[in-house]
C-alpha positions as CSV (number, residue, x, y, z in Angstrom):
1,M,147.5,40.0,-53.2
2,R,149.9,37.4,-51.9
3,E,151.4,35.0,-54.4
4,F,149.8,31.5,-54.2
5,G,150.1,28.1,-55.8
6,Y,147.3,26.4,-57.8
7,R,146.4,22.8,-58.4
8,R,143.4,21.3,-60.1
9,A,142.0,18.2,-58.4
10,D,141.3,15.2,-60.4
11,D,139.0,13.4,-57.9
12,V,137.6,13.9,-54.4
13,T,140.3,11.8,-52.7
14,G,143.1,13.7,-54.5
15,A,141.6,17.0,-53.5
16,V,141.4,16.1,-49.9
17,A,145.0,14.7,-50.0
18,L,146.2,18.0,-51.4
19,L,144.7,20.0,-48.6
20,D,145.7,17.5,-45.9
21,A,149.3,17.9,-47.1
22,D,149.2,21.7,-47.0
23,P,147.5,23.4,-44.1
24,G,147.8,26.7,-45.9
25,A,145.7,25.5,-48.9
26,R,142.1,26.3,-49.6
27,Y,139.5,24.7,-51.8
28,L,138.4,26.8,-54.8
29,G,134.9,26.4,-56.2
30,G,133.3,29.4,-57.9
31,G,135.6,31.8,-56.0
32,T,133.0,34.4,-55.7
33,N,133.7,35.1,-52.0
34,L,137.2,33.6,-51.5
35,V,138.9,35.5,-54.3
36,D,137.4,38.8,-53.1
37,L,138.8,38.2,-49.7
38,M,142.2,37.3,-51.1
39,K,142.2,40.7,-52.9
40,T,141.7,42.5,-49.6
41,G,144.1,40.4,-47.7
42,V,141.6,38.8,-45.4
43,E,142.3,35.4,-46.9
44,R,145.9,34.5,-47.7
45,P,146.0,30.9,-48.8
46,A,149.4,29.4,-49.9
47,R,147.6,27.3,-52.5
48,L,144.2,26.9,-54.1
49,V,142.9,23.5,-54.9
50,D,140.4,23.8,-57.7
51,I,137.5,21.4,-57.2
52,R,135.2,22.8,-59.9
53,R,135.6,19.9,-62.3
54,L,135.0,17.2,-59.7
55,P,131.9,15.0,-60.4
56,L,129.8,16.7,-57.7
57,D,127.5,18.7,-59.9
58,G,124.4,16.5,-59.9
59,I,121.0,16.8,-58.4
60,E,119.1,13.6,-57.8
61,L,116.1,12.2,-56.0
62,T,116.8,10.1,-52.9
63,D,115.0,6.8,-52.2
64,D,112.7,8.5,-49.6
65,G,111.7,11.3,-52.0
66,G,114.2,13.9,-50.9
67,L,116.9,15.6,-52.9
68,R,120.7,15.1,-52.9
69,I,122.5,18.2,-54.2
70,G,126.1,18.0,-55.3
71,A,128.5,20.5,-53.7
72,T,129.6,22.0,-57.1
73,V,126.1,22.5,-58.4
74,T,126.0,26.2,-59.4
75,N,123.4,28.4,-57.7
76,S,121.8,29.0,-61.1
77,D,121.4,25.3,-61.8
78,L,120.0,24.7,-58.3
79,A,117.4,27.4,-58.6
80,A,116.3,26.3,-62.0
81,H,116.1,22.6,-61.4
82,P,112.5,21.4,-61.8
83,E,112.5,19.0,-58.8
84,V,113.9,21.7,-56.5
85,R,111.2,24.1,-57.7
86,R,108.5,21.5,-57.2
87,R,109.6,19.9,-54.0
88,C,111.0,23.0,-52.2
89,P,110.2,26.3,-53.9
90,A,111.6,28.2,-50.9
91,L,115.1,26.9,-51.8
92,S,114.8,28.1,-55.4
93,Q,113.4,31.5,-54.3
94,A,116.2,31.9,-51.7
95,V,118.9,31.2,-54.3
96,L,117.4,33.6,-56.8
97,A,117.2,36.3,-54.1
98,G,121.0,36.2,-53.7
99,A,123.7,38.0,-55.7
100,S,123.3,38.6,-59.4
101,G,122.8,36.2,-62.4
102,Q,126.5,36.3,-63.2
103,L,127.6,35.4,-59.7
104,R,124.9,32.7,-59.4
105,N,126.4,31.1,-62.6
106,M,129.7,30.8,-60.8
107,A,128.9,30.3,-57.1
108,T,128.5,26.7,-55.8
109,V,126.4,25.1,-53.2
110,G,129.3,24.1,-51.0
111,G,130.9,27.6,-51.3
112,N,127.6,29.3,-50.5
113,L,127.3,27.4,-47.2
114,L,130.9,28.4,-46.2
115,Q,130.9,32.0,-47.3
116,R,132.2,34.5,-44.8
117,T,130.3,37.4,-43.2
118,R,130.0,40.7,-45.0
119,C,130.7,42.7,-41.8
120,G,132.7,45.8,-42.9
121,Y,135.1,45.4,-40.0
122,F,135.8,41.8,-40.9
123,A,136.6,42.9,-44.5
124,D,138.9,45.8,-43.5
125,V,142.3,44.4,-42.4
126,T,143.1,47.8,-40.9
127,K,140.4,47.3,-38.3
128,P,140.3,44.9,-35.3
129,C,138.0,41.9,-35.6
130,N,137.7,38.9,-33.4
131,K,136.6,36.7,-36.3
132,R,139.7,37.6,-38.3
133,E,142.2,38.2,-35.5
134,P,141.0,36.5,-32.3
135,G,141.3,38.7,-29.2
136,S,141.5,42.0,-31.1
137,G,137.9,43.1,-30.3
138,C,134.6,43.7,-32.1
139,P,134.3,47.4,-33.1
140,A,130.8,46.8,-34.5
141,I,129.3,46.7,-31.0
142,E,130.1,50.4,-30.5
143,G,130.3,51.2,-34.2
144,E,128.3,50.5,-37.3
145,H,125.9,47.6,-36.5
146,R,122.7,48.4,-38.3
147,N,122.7,45.2,-40.2
148,H,124.2,43.0,-37.5
149,A,122.9,40.2,-35.2
150,I,119.9,40.4,-32.8
151,L,120.0,36.7,-31.9
152,G,122.7,34.4,-30.7
153,A,125.5,37.0,-30.7
154,S,128.0,37.6,-27.9
155,E,130.3,40.4,-26.7
156,H,132.9,39.0,-29.0
157,C,131.1,39.2,-32.3
158,V,127.8,40.5,-33.7
159,A,128.3,39.6,-37.4
160,V,125.6,37.8,-39.3
161,H,125.8,34.9,-41.8
162,P,125.1,36.2,-45.3
163,S,123.7,33.2,-47.1
164,D,120.1,33.1,-48.4
165,M,120.3,29.5,-49.5
166,A,121.4,28.3,-46.1
167,V,118.3,29.7,-44.5
168,A,116.0,27.7,-46.7
169,L,118.1,24.5,-46.2
170,S,118.0,25.1,-42.4
171,A,114.2,25.2,-42.4
172,F,114.0,21.7,-43.9
173,D,116.6,19.8,-41.9
174,A,119.3,19.6,-44.6
175,V,122.3,17.3,-44.0
176,V,125.8,18.1,-45.2
177,S,128.0,15.3,-46.5
178,Y,131.8,15.7,-46.5
179,Q,135.0,13.9,-47.2
180,T,138.2,14.0,-45.2
181,A,141.5,12.1,-45.3
182,D,139.9,9.7,-42.7
183,G,136.9,9.0,-44.8
184,P,133.4,10.4,-45.4
185,G,131.1,12.0,-42.8
186,E,127.8,13.7,-42.4
187,L,126.7,16.7,-40.3
188,P,123.2,18.1,-39.9
189,L,123.1,21.7,-41.2
190,A,121.8,22.6,-37.7
191,D,125.1,21.5,-36.3
192,L,127.4,22.9,-39.1
193,Y,127.6,26.4,-37.8
194,L,129.1,26.9,-34.3
195,P,127.7,29.3,-31.7
196,V,129.7,32.5,-31.5
197,S,130.6,32.3,-27.8
198,D,134.1,33.6,-27.3
199,T,135.5,31.9,-30.4
200,P,133.9,33.7,-33.4
201,H,136.9,32.7,-35.6
202,R,135.7,29.1,-35.4
203,E,132.8,29.2,-37.7
204,T,131.9,25.5,-38.5
205,A,132.1,22.1,-37.0
206,L,133.7,20.6,-40.2
207,P,136.9,18.7,-39.5
208,R,140.1,20.4,-40.8
209,G,140.5,19.8,-44.5
210,A,137.0,18.5,-45.0
211,L,135.5,18.9,-48.5
212,I,131.8,19.3,-48.7
213,T,130.5,16.8,-51.3
214,A,126.8,17.1,-51.1
215,V,123.7,18.5,-49.3
216,T,120.7,16.3,-48.8
217,L,117.2,17.5,-48.2
218,P,115.1,14.8,-46.5
219,A,111.6,14.3,-47.9
220,A,109.2,16.8,-46.4
221,P,105.7,17.1,-48.0
222,V,105.2,20.5,-46.3
223,A,108.2,21.9,-48.2
224,A,106.2,21.8,-51.4
225,R,104.2,24.6,-49.9
226,S,107.1,26.9,-48.9
227,R,108.2,30.4,-49.5
228,Y,111.3,32.5,-49.0
229,R,111.0,36.3,-48.5
230,K,113.9,38.7,-48.2
231,V,114.1,42.3,-47.1
232,R,117.0,44.3,-48.3
233,E,118.0,47.9,-48.7
234,R,117.7,47.9,-52.5
235,A,115.7,45.9,-54.9
236,S,118.5,43.6,-56.2
237,Y,122.1,42.4,-55.6
238,A,122.0,43.2,-51.9
239,F,122.4,41.1,-48.8
240,A,119.4,40.7,-46.5
241,I,118.7,42.8,-43.5
242,G,116.1,40.1,-42.6
243,S,114.6,37.1,-44.3
244,V,112.3,34.2,-43.6
245,A,112.0,30.7,-45.1
246,A,108.6,29.2,-44.2
247,A,106.3,26.3,-45.0
248,L,102.8,25.7,-43.6
249,E,100.3,22.9,-43.6
250,V,96.8,23.8,-42.5
251,H,93.8,21.6,-42.0
252,D,90.4,23.0,-41.1
253,G,92.0,26.3,-40.2
254,V,94.5,24.7,-37.8
255,V,98.3,24.5,-38.2
256,R,99.4,20.9,-38.6
257,D,103.0,21.4,-39.6
258,V,105.2,24.5,-40.0
259,R,108.8,25.2,-40.7
260,L,110.5,28.5,-40.0
261,A,114.0,29.8,-40.3
262,F,115.3,33.4,-40.1
263,G,118.2,34.9,-42.0
264,A,120.4,38.0,-41.4
265,V,119.7,38.0,-37.7
266,A,122.5,35.7,-36.3
267,S,125.9,34.3,-37.1
268,R,124.1,31.3,-38.6
269,P,120.8,30.5,-40.2
270,W,118.4,30.7,-37.3
271,R,115.9,27.9,-37.0
272,A,112.8,29.3,-35.2
273,H,112.0,26.3,-33.1
274,A,110.1,28.3,-30.4
275,A,107.8,29.8,-33.1
276,E,107.2,26.4,-34.6
277,R,106.2,24.9,-31.3
278,A,103.9,27.8,-30.6
279,L,102.1,27.4,-34.0
280,V,101.5,23.6,-34.2
281,G,97.9,23.1,-33.2
282,S,97.0,26.8,-33.2
283,P,94.6,28.6,-35.5
284,A,96.2,29.7,-38.7
285,D,95.6,33.4,-38.3
286,A,97.6,36.6,-38.1
287,E,97.2,36.9,-34.3
288,H,98.7,33.5,-33.7
289,F,101.4,34.1,-36.3
290,A,102.5,37.3,-34.5
291,A,102.4,35.5,-31.1
292,A,104.7,32.8,-32.4
293,A,107.1,35.4,-33.8
294,D,107.1,37.1,-30.4
295,A,107.9,33.8,-28.8
296,E,111.0,33.4,-31.0
297,L,112.1,37.0,-30.8
298,A,111.9,37.1,-27.0
299,A,115.5,35.9,-27.0
300,A,116.6,38.9,-29.2
301,R,119.3,41.2,-27.8
302,P,119.4,44.0,-30.3
303,L,122.0,46.8,-30.3
304,P,120.9,50.4,-30.3
305,D,120.9,50.8,-34.1
306,N,119.4,47.4,-35.1
307,A,116.5,47.1,-32.8
308,Y,114.3,47.7,-35.9
309,K,115.0,44.1,-36.9
310,V,112.8,42.8,-34.1
311,T,109.8,44.5,-35.6
312,L,110.9,43.8,-39.1
313,M,111.1,40.0,-38.4
314,R,107.8,39.9,-36.6
315,N,106.0,41.6,-39.5
316,L,107.9,39.4,-42.0
317,V,106.8,36.2,-40.2
318,V,103.2,37.3,-40.1
319,A,103.2,38.4,-43.8
320,V,104.8,35.1,-45.1
321,L,102.6,32.8,-43.0
322,T,99.5,34.7,-43.8
323,D,100.2,34.3,-47.5
324,L,100.8,30.6,-47.1
325,A,97.6,30.2,-45.1
326,Q,95.6,32.0,-47.7
327,E,97.1,29.7,-50.4
328,A,96.2,26.6,-48.3
329,A,92.6,27.8,-48.0
330,R,92.0,28.1,-51.7
């Protein structure tokens, strides 16, 4: 591991100023991803700016009935918060589906959003990787890609975003607040993650040196009837090979509102807009759920060893929406 400096920030303005003055610095929240990458040499910051003690650890109701979640709220506190569980159970379920209890006690909301891919080629500094070294190539395309992207990828990168939490936030139109040396700003989560294109090393639209301060979930009554389901290769402490965050409102057997987002299929949480459009106004049954999934997955471009994800995601959408429809009918 490279030698690095350490400073503990006293306030948000001071934290941003420290990073603005040192382009080689990085913010340190829980450190559950960053420190691992420093150990392997993927990340080599000259200085860490510790933001853990900044007053960004609250969860509060907004005036319109939404939720504002501070960036240093731990994953454990987020999942256990009664208003999160009541207003958006899919978010709580998504957080609990990720990592282990010990890691959730350390990991923060802001850090979760900005975690790096778990692609093995990215993590191995002896291998080429366009995300780590632009222009060096993407060996996953011809190599090990069983758990890689089927949507939104390019010939330059097929890695997937690993966050469970971000999938649930994506389904409900979350907005990210941040602070820079030029002042505060906001960015819809839908615009936070950049398309892969030919620049996979550019992962987010955040300005340089920006510090995420909060994530806001707008009020959405349908979110109270939501669910997150994750498929993984072992029962716990594993990243998804496919996941769905969903919410459904049904009246007289007809879909009136629906939210769908997919995880582990793209370089970012994948909001399933085509599926949502296909479902609104249609009968709430397995046939139409499958047709909506097919509408979304028509854009899939799987590689030879991950084509199974198309069927997996189709079945997952049908299963989750069927469960929600059955609950609505009770």
